[in-house]
C-alpha positions as CSV (number, residue, x, y, z in Angstrom):
1,X,-5.2,-44.6,-8.3
2,X,-4.4,-42.9,-5.0
3,X,-2.4,-40.1,-7.0
4,X,-5.5,-39.5,-9.2
5,X,-7.8,-39.2,-6.3
6,X,-5.5,-36.7,-4.5
7,X,-5.1,-34.7,-7.7
8,X,-8.9,-34.7,-8.2
9,X,-9.2,-33.5,-4.6
10,X,-6.8,-30.7,-5.1
11,X,-8.6,-29.5,-8.2
12,X,-12.0,-29.6,-6.4
13,X,-10.7,-27.6,-3.4
14,X,-8.8,-25.1,-5.7
15,X,-11.8,-24.6,-7.8
16,X,-13.7,-23.4,-4.7
17,X,-11.0,-21.2,-3.4
18,X,-11.4,-17.5,-3.5
19,X,-8.8,-16.1,-5.9
20,X,-7.3,-12.6,-6.2
21,X,-8.5,-10.9,-9.3
22,X,-11.8,-12.7,-9.5
23,X,-15.3,-12.2,-8.1
24,X,-16.0,-15.2,-6.0
25,X,-19.1,-17.3,-6.2
26,X,-22.1,-15.7,-4.4
27,X,-22.5,-17.1,-0.9
28,X,-25.5,-16.5,1.4
29,X,-25.3,-16.9,5.2
30,X,-28.7,-17.1,6.8
31,X,-31.1,-18.9,9.1
32,X,-29.4,-21.8,10.9
33,X,-26.2,-20.9,9.2
34,X,-26.0,-17.4,10.8
35,X,-26.5,-14.1,9.2
36,X,-26.2,-10.4,10.1
37,X,-26.5,-9.4,13.8
38,X,-30.1,-8.0,13.1
39,X,-31.2,-11.5,12.0
40,X,-31.3,-10.7,8.3
41,X,-29.4,-12.7,5.6
42,X,-25.9,-11.7,4.5
43,X,-24.9,-12.3,0.8
44,X,-21.5,-11.9,-0.7
45,X,-23.0,-10.0,-3.7
46,X,-23.4,-7.2,-1.2
47,X,-19.7,-6.6,-1.5
48,X,-20.0,-4.1,-4.4
49,X,-20.1,-0.3,-4.8
50,X,-17.4,0.3,-2.2
51,X,-14.1,-1.0,-1.2
52,X,-14.8,-3.7,1.4
53,X,-12.4,-5.1,3.9
54,X,-13.8,-8.4,5.2
55,X,-12.3,-9.8,8.5
56,X,-13.3,-13.5,8.8
57,X,-12.4,-14.3,12.4
58,X,-12.2,-17.1,14.8
59,X,-13.3,-15.5,18.1
60,X,-10.2,-16.9,19.8
61,X,-8.1,-14.9,17.3
62,X,-10.2,-11.8,17.3
63,X,-7.3,-9.4,18.2
64,X,-4.9,-10.8,15.7
65,X,-5.4,-8.2,13.0
66,X,-6.5,-5.2,15.2
67,X,-3.5,-3.2,14.0
68,X,-4.8,-3.4,10.4
69,X,-8.4,-2.3,11.5
70,X,-6.8,0.5,13.5
71,X,-4.8,1.6,10.6
72,X,-7.7,1.7,8.2
73,X,-9.8,3.6,10.8
74,X,-7.0,6.1,11.4
75,X,-6.9,6.9,7.6
76,X,-10.5,8.3,8.0
77,X,-11.4,7.4,4.5
78,X,-14.8,8.5,3.4
79,X,-17.2,5.8,4.6
80,X,-19.4,6.2,1.3
81,X,-16.3,4.7,-0.5
82,X,-14.9,2.2,2.0
83,X,-16.7,-0.2,4.5
84,X,-15.7,-3.2,6.5
85,X,-17.5,-6.6,7.2
86,X,-16.6,-8.6,10.3
87,X,-17.7,-12.2,9.9
88,X,-17.4,-14.3,13.0
89,X,-16.7,-18.0,12.6
90,X,-18.8,-19.1,15.5
91,X,-18.0,-22.8,14.8
92,X,-14.3,-22.3,15.5
93,X,-14.4,-21.6,19.1
94,X,-15.3,-23.1,22.5
95,X,-16.9,-19.9,23.6
96,X,-20.8,-20.0,23.8
97,X,-22.6,-18.5,20.8
98,X,-24.9,-16.6,23.2
99,X,-22.0,-14.8,24.7
100,X,-20.3,-13.9,21.3
101,X,-23.7,-12.8,19.8
102,X,-24.3,-10.5,22.8
103,X,-20.8,-8.9,22.1
104,X,-21.6,-8.6,18.4
105,X,-24.7,-6.7,19.1
106,X,-22.8,-4.2,21.4
107,X,-20.2,-3.8,18.7
108,X,-22.9,-3.2,16.1
109,X,-24.3,-0.3,18.1
110,X,-20.8,1.0,18.8
111,X,-19.8,0.8,15.1
112,X,-23.0,1.0,13.1
113,X,-21.2,1.2,9.6
114,X,-19.5,-2.1,10.1
115,X,-21.5,-5.1,9.0
116,X,-21.3,-7.9,11.6
117,X,-22.2,-11.4,10.5
118,X,-22.3,-14.7,12.3
119,X,-21.1,-17.8,10.5
120,X,-22.4,-20.7,12.7
121,X,-21.5,-23.5,10.2
122,X,-18.1,-22.4,8.7
123,X,-20.0,-21.5,5.4
124,X,-17.1,-19.5,4.1
125,X,-14.5,-22.0,5.1
126,X,-16.4,-24.6,3.0
127,X,-17.6,-22.4,0.1
128,X,-14.5,-20.2,-0.4
129,X,-11.9,-22.4,1.1
130,X,-10.9,-19.8,3.7
131,X,-8.5,-20.8,6.5
132,X,-10.3,-22.1,9.5
133,X,-9.4,-21.2,13.2
134,X,-7.7,-18.1,12.0
135,X,-8.0,-14.3,11.2
136,X,-8.5,-14.0,7.5
137,X,-8.4,-10.6,5.6
138,X,-10.1,-10.2,2.2
139,X,-10.4,-6.9,0.4
140,X,-12.8,-6.3,-2.5
141,X,-13.0,-3.5,-5.1
142,X,-16.1,-1.7,-6.0
143,X,-17.0,-4.3,-8.6
144,X,-16.7,-7.1,-6.0
145,X,-13.4,-8.4,-7.3
146,X,-11.0,-9.8,-4.7
147,X,-7.9,-7.6,-4.7
148,X,-6.2,-8.9,-1.5
149,X,-6.2,-12.0,0.7
150,X,-4.2,-13.1,3.7
151,X,-4.8,-15.9,6.2
152,X,-3.3,-14.9,9.5
153,X,-1.6,-11.9,11.0
154,X,-0.6,-9.1,8.7
155,X,2.8,-7.6,9.3
156,X,3.4,-3.8,9.6
157,X,4.9,-3.7,6.0
158,X,1.7,-5.6,4.8
159,X,-0.6,-3.0,6.6
160,X,1.2,-0.3,4.6
161,X,0.6,-2.2,1.4
162,X,-3.0,-2.7,2.3
163,X,-3.7,0.9,3.0
164,X,-1.9,1.8,-0.3
165,X,-4.0,-0.7,-2.2
166,X,-7.2,0.6,-0.6
167,X,-6.3,4.2,-1.5
168,X,-5.3,3.2,-5.0
169,X,-8.6,1.5,-5.7
170,X,-10.8,4.4,-4.4
């Protein structure tokens, strides 16, 4: 009986997991769950029409994948074709939300093309089975299909692969 329960649990979790090659189920982050820095709702169906790199980040790991963000920025790819979304997992840190939200507003002004989103209740950890307390990288093509995912720090070789993947999908 225990084996059946564990198998069932694995199937349920894997059915929720975001998979490369598929468009993930639509998820909205709004109201008490968070939302965009301007207070409006964020919906994953917005991840269409461009190549989107999504950084889902525990604030305590905020610098882990800066080399990737810097490499993408250095390529100076046309922003009408490529964009980024930074989703901050506010429930993954001991830092006060007020402090983090203030920093996000500053970043939104400094980088107006990037979409900053607050996830106050680990919505994407639950709905897409993303890694918690980490720095997750998700890349979507123009149709909203996931074409890359990595939980944790990307290596220099992976950064080169990611840049090539983005350029290939333009």
